[in-house]
LOZA-513932 format. One line per 5 residues: number of its first residue (from 1); for each residue x, y, z of C-alpha. Coordinates in Angstrom, 2 decimals. Each point is the difference from the previous one (the first is absolute). Example, Ala and Ser with C-alpha at 12.3 -4.5 7.8 and 13.67 -1.06 7.14 Angstrom:
<atoms>
1	12.30:-4.50:7.80 | 1.37:3.44:-0.66
</atoms>
This chain:
<atoms>
1	0.74:-9.85:-7.14 | -1.76:0.42:3.49 | -2.53:-2.72:-1.04 | 2.77:-2.41:-0.55 | 0.77:-0.13:3.79
6	-1.24:-3.16:1.80 | 1.63:0.48:3.44 | 2.74:-2.38:-0.30 | 3.53:1.44:0.90 | 1.38:-0.85:-3.56
11	-3.13:1.63:-1.46 | 0.79:3.08:2.11 | 3.58:0.02:-1.06 | -0.93:-0.22:-3.66 | -2.41:2.86:0.53
16	2.63:2.10:1.62 | 2.43:-0.72:-2.84 | -2.61:0.98:-2.60 | -0.83:3.37:1.77 | 3.82:0.70:0.54
21	0.56:-0.12:-3.65 | -2.47:2.76:-0.69 | 1.39:3.52:-0.47 | -3.00:1.58:1.69 | 0.61:-2.17:3.01
26	3.59:1.04:0.23 | -1.03:3.68:-0.20 | -2.51:-0.64:2.92 | 2.53:-1.97:2.09 | 2.44:2.98:-0.37
31	-2.62:2.54:0.94 | -1.12:-2.04:3.11 | 3.52:-0.33:1.08 | 0.60:3.73:-0.34 | -2.62:0.59:2.85
36	1.62:-0.30:3.32 | -2.96:-1.71:1.60 | -0.12:-2.81:-2.69 | 3.72:-0.19:-0.72 | 0.11:-3.49:1.40
41	-2.89:-1.49:-1.78 | 0.54:-3.51:-1.70 | -0.69:-0.47:-3.64 | -2.84:-2.42:0.89 | -1.49:2.42:2.45
46	-0.05:2.72:-2.70 | -1.37:-2.50:-2.52 | -2.78:-0.90:2.44 | -1.03:3.70:0.47 | 0.02:0.54:-3.83
51	-2.23:-3.16:-0.39 | -2.49:1.38:2.72 | -0.09:3.54:-1.65 | -0.66:-1.55:-3.47 | -2.53:-2.23:1.36
56	-1.99:2.90:1.35 | 0.32:2.17:-3.27 | -3.35:-1.21:-1.34 | -1.69:1.19:3.50 | 1.80:3.41:-0.26
61	-1.03:0.68:-3.56 | -3.59:-0.86:0.89 | 0.14:2.36:2.99 | 1.40:2.75:-2.03 | -2.59:-0.35:-2.65
66	-2.70:0.09:2.56 | 1.46:3.02:1.56 | 0.30:1.75:-3.42 | -3.68:-0.80:-0.50 | -1.04:1.32:3.24
71	1.94:3.27:-0.70 | -1.79:0.33:-3.36 | -3.36:-0.52:1.59 | 0.66:2.88:2.57 | 0.59:2.57:-2.85
</atoms>
């Protein structure tokens, strides 16, 4: 879904609609809005945070594996 975004406003609106229809997205929206500090976040703002978090997932996994390997070497 994120790969479909090309930067145009109609493309962004389409992406927003695609995400808004996902059950997991609805759960995340509700959770974000329960937090007093983020209760005013827009759907688009939340989507952008999710995209950033997902884009970094490969690096997080790589770092976790490296950390686990380093811990094993210590023992």
